[in-house]
C-alpha positions in Angstrom: -0.1 -9.4 18.7 -2.9 -11.6 19.7 -6.5 -11.5 18.7 -9.0 -10.6 21.3 -12.5 -11.9 20.7 -13.9 -9.2 22.9 -12.3 -6.7 20.5 -14.3 -5.8 17.5 -11.6 -5.7 14.8 -7.9 -6.3 15.7 -6.6 -5.9 12.1 -8.9 -3.1 11.0 -10.4 -4.8 8.0 -14.0 -4.2 8.9 -14.8 -7.8 10.1 -15.0 -8.6 13.8 -12.5 -11.1 15.1 -15.1 -13.8 16.0 -16.6 -13.7 12.5 -13.1 -13.9 10.9 -12.3 -17.1 12.8 -15.6 -18.8 12.9 -17.5 -17.6 9.8 -15.0 -16.6 7.2 -12.0 -18.7 8.3 -9.7 -15.6 7.8 -6.9 -14.4 10.0 -8.0 -11.7 12.4 -4.4 -10.5 12.7 -4.1 -9.9 8.9 -6.3 -7.3 7.1 -5.7 -9.2 3.9 -5.5 -13.0 4.7 -5.0 -14.1 1.1 -2.4 -11.5 0.3 -4.1 -10.4 -2.9 -4.2 -6.7 -2.0 -7.9 -6.4 -1.0 -8.9 -6.3 2.7 -10.9 -9.3 3.9 -13.8 -7.0 4.9 -14.0 -5.6 1.4 -13.9 -9.0 -0.2 -16.8 -10.3 2.0 -18.8 -7.2 1.3 -18.5 -7.6 -2.5 -19.0 -11.3 -2.4 -15.5 -12.5 -3.4 -13.5 -15.1 -1.4 -11.1 -13.5 1.1 -9.0 -16.8 1.0 -8.4 -16.6 -2.8 -6.1 -13.8 -4.0 -6.9 -14.6 -7.7 -10.3 -12.8 -7.4 -8.7 -9.6 -6.1 -9.0 -6.8 -8.7 -6.3 -4.6 -10.0 -6.3 -0.8 -9.6 -8.7 1.1 -11.9 -6.2 3.2 -13.9 -6.1 5.8 -16.7 -3.4 8.1 -17.8 -2.9 10.9 -15.4 -4.5 8.9 -12.5 -2.9 9.2 -9.1 -3.5 6.5 -6.5 -2.3 6.4 -2.9 -1.1 2.9 -2.3 -3.1 2.4 0.9 -1.2 0.4 3.5 2.2 1.0 2.0 3.6 2.9 5.0 7.0 3.5 6.4 8.4 3.9 9.9 9.7 7.4 10.6 13.1 7.9 8.9 13.0 4.5 7.2 12.7 3.3 3.6 12.3 -0.4 4.3 9.5 -2.3 2.7 7.7 -4.1 5.5 6.0 -7.5 5.1 2.6 -5.8 5.3 3.6 -3.2 2.7 4.9 -5.9 0.4 1.5 -7.5 0.6 -0.2 -4.2 -0.2 2.1 -3.7 -3.2 0.5 -6.8 -4.8 -2.3 -4.5 -6.1 0.3 -2.3 -7.9 2.1 -5.4 -9.2 -1.2 -7.0 -10.5 -2.1 -3.7 -12.2 1.3 -3.5 -13.9 0.9 -7.1 -15.1 -2.7 -6.4 -16.4 -1.5 -3.3 -18.3 1.8 -4.5 -19.9 2.5 -1.2 -21.7 1.7 1.1 -18.7 4.4 3.4 -17.4 4.1 4.7 -13.9 5.9 7.2 -11.6 6.2 6.0 -8.0 6.1 9.1 -5.8 7.5 8.9 -2.3 6.5 11.4 0.4 7.5 12.1 4.0 6.0 14.0 6.9 7.4 17.4 7.7 9.5 16.6 10.7 13.3 17.0 10.3 15.5 18.6 7.7 13.9 19.2 4.3 17.0 17.9 2.4 17.0 14.7 4.4 13.3 14.3 3.8 13.8 14.7 0.0 16.5 12.1 0.1 14.3 9.7 2.3 11.3 10.1 0.0 13.4 9.3 -3.0 14.8 6.2 -1.2 11.2 5.1 -0.5 10.1 5.5 -4.1 13.2 3.6 -5.2 12.5 0.8 -2.7 9.0 0.3 -4.2 10.4 0.3 -7.7 13.0 -2.3 -6.7 10.3 -4.4 -5.1 8.2 -4.4 -8.3 11.3 -5.1 -10.4 12.1 -8.1 -8.1 8.7 -9.5 -9.0 9.5 -9.2 -12.7 8.2 -5.8 -13.8 10.6 -4.1 -16.2 12.3 -1.2 -14.5 12.0 0.9 -17.7 8.3 1.1 -17.0 8.8 2.6 -13.5 10.0 6.0 -12.7 10.7 6.7 -9.0 10.8 10.2 -7.5 10.8 11.6 -4.0 8.8 14.7 -3.1 9.7 15.0 0.6 7.1 16.8 2.7 5.4 18.5 -0.3 1.7 17.9 -0.9 0.7 16.5 2.5 -2.7 14.7 2.5 -3.1 14.9 6.3 -2.4 17.2 9.2 1.3 17.1 10.2 0.6 18.3 13.7 -0.6 14.8 14.8 1.2 11.4 14.8 -1.6 9.9 12.8 -1.4 12.7 10.2 2.3 12.4 9.9 2.0 8.6 9.4 -0.5 9.2 6.5 1.9 11.7 4.9 4.7 9.0 4.9 3.2 7.5 1.8 3.7 6.2 -1.7 1.6 7.2 -4.7 1.2 5.4 -8.0 0.9 7.9 -10.9 0.0 6.6 -14.3 2.2 8.3 -16.9 0.9 6.3 -19.9 -1.0 3.2 -20.6 
């Protein structure tokens, strides 16, 4: 993918491509240039440096909280953590580091296409993939429960490709702090 200066926002971070290159020195092909889990546009809007991941904040959490990990998405039928999803998981990782006693349940979901049993298995594999990713970064696996919920509890309309993509998601549920 190449940037197009005539296009407003190639990476969807809220900054036009010309400003990303010329004004902010960010990458117009990456929504989060510094990889710290906050989109460049949000960082510019709040006055933090989109080139320094140290100023990216952790998730605001409390016991019982449920947070959709925005940007952690999967291709249909797959449970692979993409490079972009790994970057988005930094927010979950930073939160687990900031709250060393916190226990979470990672919930995997699918869209409603295909066999329900296959979707339940796939959603579980997705949750486990996220757990393994966090463990590979040093988070104790005892602090992370992983469970698949298949097509249950959709957050978008499954009759459109966009809706199905949103339903293929990961949620971060705080069990205890």
